[in-house]
C-alpha positions in Angstrom: 57.1 48.0 52.7 60.8 48.9 53.0 63.4 46.2 53.6 64.0 47.7 57.1 60.3 47.5 57.9 60.1 44.0 56.6 63.0 42.9 58.9 61.5 44.5 62.0 58.5 42.3 61.9 58.1 39.5 64.4 59.4 36.4 62.8 57.4 33.2 63.4 58.7 29.8 62.2 56.1 27.1 61.8 57.3 23.6 61.4 54.8 21.2 59.9 51.9 21.8 57.5 49.4 19.4 59.0 46.4 20.4 60.9 48.0 22.1 63.8 50.7 23.9 61.9 48.4 25.0 59.1 45.9 26.5 61.5 48.7 28.4 63.3 50.1 29.8 60.1 46.6 30.7 58.8 45.6 32.5 61.8 48.9 34.4 62.1 48.9 35.3 58.5 46.3 38.0 59.4 48.7 39.7 61.7 51.7 42.1 61.0 54.2 39.2 61.4 56.6 37.5 59.1 55.8 33.7 58.8 57.9 30.9 57.4 56.2 27.5 57.1 58.5 24.5 56.7 57.3 21.0 55.6 59.0 18.1 53.8 55.8 17.9 51.6 54.6 20.6 49.5 50.9 19.8 50.3 48.6 19.6 53.2 47.1 16.0 53.4 43.5 15.7 54.8 44.3 12.7 56.9 40.7 11.8 57.9 39.9 10.9 54.3 43.2 9.1 53.6 41.6 5.6 53.7 39.3 6.6 50.8 42.3 7.1 48.6 43.6 3.7 49.7 40.3 2.1 48.7 39.8 3.9 45.4 37.0 6.1 46.6 38.9 9.3 46.0 41.9 10.4 44.1 45.0 11.7 45.8 44.6 15.3 44.6 41.2 15.5 46.1 42.3 15.2 49.7 45.6 17.1 49.3 46.2 20.8 48.6 49.4 22.6 47.8 50.6 24.7 50.7 51.8 27.5 48.4 48.3 27.7 47.0 46.8 28.1 50.4 49.0 31.1 51.2 49.3 32.7 47.7 47.4 35.7 48.7 49.3 36.1 52.0 52.5 37.9 51.2 53.8 37.7 54.7 53.8 33.9 54.6 56.8 32.0 53.0 56.7 28.3 52.4 59.9 26.2 52.4 60.2 22.7 51.2 62.6 20.8 53.5 63.0 18.7 56.6 64.1 20.1 60.0 67.1 18.3 61.3 68.1 20.2 64.4 67.0 22.9 66.9 69.3 25.4 68.6 66.9 26.9 71.1 69.3 29.3 72.8 70.3 30.9 69.4 66.7 30.6 68.2 67.8 28.8 65.1 66.6 25.8 63.2 68.6 23.7 60.7 66.7 22.5 57.6 67.8 19.8 55.3 66.7 21.1 51.8 64.7 19.4 49.1 66.6 16.9 47.1 67.2 19.4 44.2 68.9 22.0 46.6 72.5 21.8 47.4 73.1 23.0 50.8 71.4 22.8 54.2 70.1 26.1 55.5 69.3 27.7 58.9 66.3 29.8 59.8 66.0 32.1 62.8 62.9 33.1 64.6 61.4 35.2 67.4 58.6 32.5 67.9 58.7 29.0 67.0 55.6 26.6 66.5 56.6 22.9 66.0 53.7 20.7 64.9 55.4 17.4 63.9 52.4 15.1 64.4 52.8 11.4 64.8 53.6 8.3 62.9 52.3 4.7 63.2 54.2 2.5 65.6 54.9 -1.2 64.9 55.6 -1.8 68.5 59.3 -2.6 68.0 58.7 -4.6 64.8 59.8 -2.0 62.2 60.4 -4.9 59.7 56.5 -5.2 59.6 56.3 -1.8 57.8 57.0 -3.4 54.4 54.5 -6.1 55.0 51.5 -4.1 56.5 51.7 -0.5 55.1 50.2 2.3 57.2 47.7 5.0 56.3 49.5 8.2 57.0 51.6 9.1 53.9 50.4 9.6 50.3 52.9 7.0 49.1 51.7 4.4 51.5 48.1 5.1 50.6 48.8 4.3 46.9 50.6 1.2 48.0 47.6 0.0 50.0 45.3 0.7 47.1 47.6 -1.3 44.7 47.8 -4.3 47.2 44.1 -4.5 47.8 43.1 -4.3 44.1 46.0 -6.4 43.1 45.0 -9.2 45.5 41.7 -9.6 43.7 43.5 -9.7 40.4 45.9 -12.3 41.8 43.0 -14.4 43.1 41.4 -14.3 39.7 44.6 -15.9 38.1 45.2 -18.4 40.9 44.1 -22.1 40.4 45.0 -23.4 43.8 42.1 -23.0 46.1 44.1 -22.5 49.3 46.2 -19.8 47.7 43.1 -18.2 46.2 41.6 -17.9 49.7 44.8 -16.4 51.0 44.6 -13.7 48.3 41.1 -13.0 49.2 41.9 -12.6 52.9 42.5 -9.1 54.2 43.6 -8.4 57.7 43.3 -4.8 59.2 45.3 -4.3 62.3 43.8 -1.9 64.8 40.2 -1.2 65.8 40.3 2.5 66.1 38.4 4.8 63.7 40.9 4.4 60.9 40.9 0.6 61.2 37.1 0.5 61.3 36.7 2.7 58.4 39.3 0.9 56.4 37.8 -2.6 57.1 34.3 -1.3 56.2 35.6 0.1 52.9 37.3 -3.2 51.9 33.9 -4.8 52.8 32.1 -2.5 50.4 34.6 -3.1 47.6 34.3 -6.9 48.0 30.6 -7.1 48.5 29.3 -4.3 46.1 31.9 -2.5 43.9 33.6 -5.5 42.4 30.8 -8.1 42.6 30.3 -8.3 38.8 33.9 -7.4 37.7 35.4 -10.9 37.8 34.7 -14.3 36.1 36.7 -16.9 38.0 36.2 -15.6 41.6 33.3 -14.0 43.5 34.7 -11.1 45.4 31.9 -11.3 47.9 33.7 -14.5 49.2 36.5 -12.3 50.4 37.4 -12.7 54.1 38.0 -9.4 55.9 39.3 -9.5 59.5 39.6 -6.5 61.8 42.0 -7.5 64.7 41.9 -5.3 67.8 44.0 -6.1 71.0 41.5 -4.6 73.4 38.1 -6.1 74.2 36.1 -3.8 71.9 36.3 -1.5 68.9 36.4 2.3 69.0 37.5 2.5 72.7 37.1 6.3 72.7 33.4 5.9 72.0 30.7 4.7 74.3 30.3 0.8 74.4 26.9 1.1 72.8 28.3 2.7 69.8 31.2 0.3 69.6 28.6 -2.5 69.5 26.7 -0.8 66.8 29.9 -0.3 64.7 30.6 -4.0 65.1 27.1 -4.9 63.9 27.5 -2.5 60.9 30.9 -4.0 60.0 29.3 -7.6 60.2 26.6 -6.5 57.7 29.5 -5.6 55.3 31.1 -9.0 55.7 33.8 -7.9 58.2 34.8 -10.3 61.0 35.8 -8.4 64.1 38.4 -10.1 66.3 38.7 -8.2 69.6 41.1 -9.4 72.2 43.4 -10.6 69.3 47.0 -9.2 69.4 49.0 -9.4 66.3 52.4 -11.0 67.1 53.8 -12.0 63.8 53.7 -11.0 60.1 55.3 -12.4 57.0 54.6 -12.6 53.3 52.0 -15.3 53.6 50.2 -15.0 57.0 49.4 -13.0 60.0 49.8 -14.6 63.5 47.8 -13.4 66.4 47.2 -14.6 70.1 43.6 -15.1 71.0 41.9 -14.0 74.2 42.9 -17.2 75.9 46.6 -17.0 74.7 46.3 -19.6 72.0 48.0 -18.7 68.7 46.0 -18.1 65.5 47.7 -18.2 62.2 45.7 -16.7 59.3 46.9 -17.3 55.8 46.5 -13.8 54.2 48.5 -11.9 51.5 47.3 -8.5 52.4 47.7 -6.8 55.8 47.1 -3.2 56.5 48.4 -1.4 59.7 46.0 1.0 61.5 47.2 0.3 65.2 49.0 2.5 67.7 51.0 5.7 66.9 54.2 7.3 68.2 55.3 10.8 68.3 57.2 12.5 65.4 61.0 12.4 65.7 60.8 16.2 66.1 59.7 15.6 69.7 62.9 13.7 70.4 65.0 16.6 68.8 63.1 19.2 70.8 63.5 17.2 74.0 67.2 16.9 73.4 67.5 20.7 72.6 65.6 21.6 75.7 66.8 18.9 78.1 63.2 17.6 78.5 62.6 13.9 78.9 60.0 12.2 76.7 57.2 10.1 78.0 56.8 6.4 77.1 54.9 7.2 73.9 57.8 9.4 72.8 55.8 12.6 73.4 57.3 15.9 74.6 55.7 17.2 77.9 54.7 20.9 77.5 53.5 23.5 79.8 49.8 24.9 80.1 50.6 27.4 77.4 51.9 24.5 75.1 55.4 25.8 75.4 58.7 23.9 75.8 60.3 24.0 79.3 62.6 27.0 79.7 61.6 28.5 76.3 58.3 30.4 76.4 58.8 31.4 72.7 58.7 27.8 71.6 55.3 26.2 71.1 55.0 22.4 70.5 51.5 21.2 69.5 49.7 18.1 68.1 50.2 14.4 68.5 53.8 14.9 69.4 53.3 16.6 72.8 51.7 15.8 76.2 49.9 18.8 77.7 49.2 18.9 81.4 45.6 18.0 80.7 45.0 15.0 78.5 44.2 15.9 74.9 43.2 13.2 72.3 45.3 12.5 69.3 42.7 13.7 66.8 42.7 16.4 64.0 40.2 18.7 65.9 42.6 18.7 68.9 45.6 19.6 66.8 43.6 22.4 65.0 42.5 23.9 68.4 46.2 23.8 69.5 47.3 25.5 66.4 44.8 28.2 66.8 45.8 28.6 70.4 49.5 29.0 69.6 48.5 31.8 67.1 46.4 33.6 69.6 49.1 33.3 72.3 51.7 34.8 70.0 49.3 37.5 69.1 48.5 38.2 72.8 52.2 38.5 73.7 52.8 40.9 70.9 50.2 43.1 72.4 51.8 42.9 75.9 49.3 40.5 77.4 49.9 37.1 78.9 47.8 34.3 77.2 45.5 32.1 79.2 46.3 28.4 79.5 45.2 26.1 76.7 42.0 24.4 77.2 40.8 21.7 74.9 37.1 21.8 74.0 35.8 18.3 73.2 33.3 18.7 70.4 32.5 14.9 70.2 33.7 12.0 68.0 32.6 10.5 64.8 33.6 7.5 62.7 32.1 6.2 59.4 31.9 2.4 58.7 30.5 2.4 55.2 27.7 3.6 53.0 25.1 5.3 55.1 26.7 3.7 58.1 28.5 5.7 60.8 28.5 6.4 64.6 28.8 9.7 66.4 29.1 10.7 70.1 28.2 14.3 70.5 28.3 15.0 74.2 25.8 12.5 75.3 23.9 12.5 71.9 24.6 9.2 70.3 23.9 8.9 66.6 24.3 5.9 64.4 23.3 4.8 60.9 22.3 7.3 58.2 22.0 10.4 60.5 25.5 10.0 61.8 26.8 9.3 58.3 25.2 12.6 56.9 26.8 14.4 59.8 30.2 12.8 59.1 29.8 13.9 55.4 29.1 17.4 56.3 31.8 17.7 58.9 34.5 16.4 56.6 33.5 18.6 53.7 33.6 21.7 56.0 37.1 21.0 57.2 38.5 19.9 53.8 41.0 22.5 52.5 40.1 24.2 49.1 36.7 25.0 47.5 37.7 22.9 44.5 38.5 19.9 46.6 35.2 20.3 48.5 33.3 20.4 45.2 35.0 17.4 43.7 34.7 15.3 46.8 31.0 16.1 47.1 30.5 15.2 43.5 32.4 11.9 44.0 30.5 11.0 47.0 27.1 11.8 45.3 28.1 9.7 42.2 29.4 6.8 44.4 26.2 6.8 46.5 24.1 6.7 43.3 26.1 4.1 41.3 28.0 2.3 44.2 31.1 2.7 42.0 34.7 3.9 42.8 36.2 5.9 40.1 39.8 5.8 41.3 40.5 2.0 41.7 43.6 2.1 39.6 46.6 -0.2 40.1 49.6 2.0 39.7 53.3 1.4 40.0 55.6 -1.3 38.7 53.5 -4.4 39.4 55.0 -7.9 39.3 52.8 -10.5 37.6 50.6 -12.0 40.1 51.4 -15.6 39.2 55.0 -15.1 40.0 56.3 -17.1 43.0 56.9 -13.8 44.9 53.8 -12.3 46.6 52.2 -9.4 44.8 52.7 -7.0 47.7 56.6 -7.5 47.5 56.6 -5.9 44.1 58.8 -2.7 43.8 56.9 0.5 44.1 
């Protein structure tokens, strides 16, 4: 195509290579449009399996796929590595801070803009807790969690003081949603099964795994019957569920909670993992300031029925960072539907038609607890145990990006099911000797 023809194409700028942004770019790549995808990472992270990297079940490369590789056969898609730092909606221009090896910021112009910034974990005003209880959204944090979990068992093996040993063998997962439930269950499997013959001074099965949830039950988006089944499954894995317990303090040596009656509970623990509430991406605030739109209490940007920003029908905002008129859950399937909708809406407009309002289709909810243990709510059909687990496996393999990753993950799961092993339980990074006076988790990354 000539340069003139290339420049005459409708220009779509997609910000964010997560579930929503990736779907929008993939669907639009089949159209005669010019697409630029911007992300501060060069890969798409399959977030639903992140906790398996944090617990040594999978390797990082098995749940991540390079963005450039996804679009290598789509010449109308350009991938830029950088971070968006500003929007000029009137001029239809976006400012991008380049990758660390590039010299100058750059600006990108567009005809249509899709912003899919996602969300990040919220520490409820206690940002100092982030270094004490890492979250499960970034690859770097996943590897930190893996190091701390496995390092805690190593530290306990070296510890001669019984009280300190118990603290090393105590794990607190904060947040009883799907991620927290999955994480606690996996730590239970590590302690009760994977590592049970690996140590000589300690018995990993004596580990104490606590799942703290502020509300009165786990998995509040599931029916109460499935919440109860999930709690029973966790108990079988050695996990103690603490519902009605609000975390109010964290330090190097303990986690402080308030119990249902308001009494404080101090738990000596050297490993805490954060899987509680989330807040919108900072991109929501930037878009709100650029459009004069006020954010809601969760930091989300209100959008119209077509998922567009007020006063700017050419700007679509999707995913966890926005609040549509009708409630949409903060789940990967919802972001994917929004991404596909944004692509369809742009296509309809290019053909001179007005898109219908976005309508979220709830296809159900599923969470895994451990080996052959899961719960699924499929529009009134409630599954638990092995059938729900098989459904969970098939669903995640289907949505995982890349044939090679699907094959590798399937093989990993089959081998793990047969041997009860975890091939990726490596302690990486600069690890301070566990017997040092400083807690292991304070070692530099």
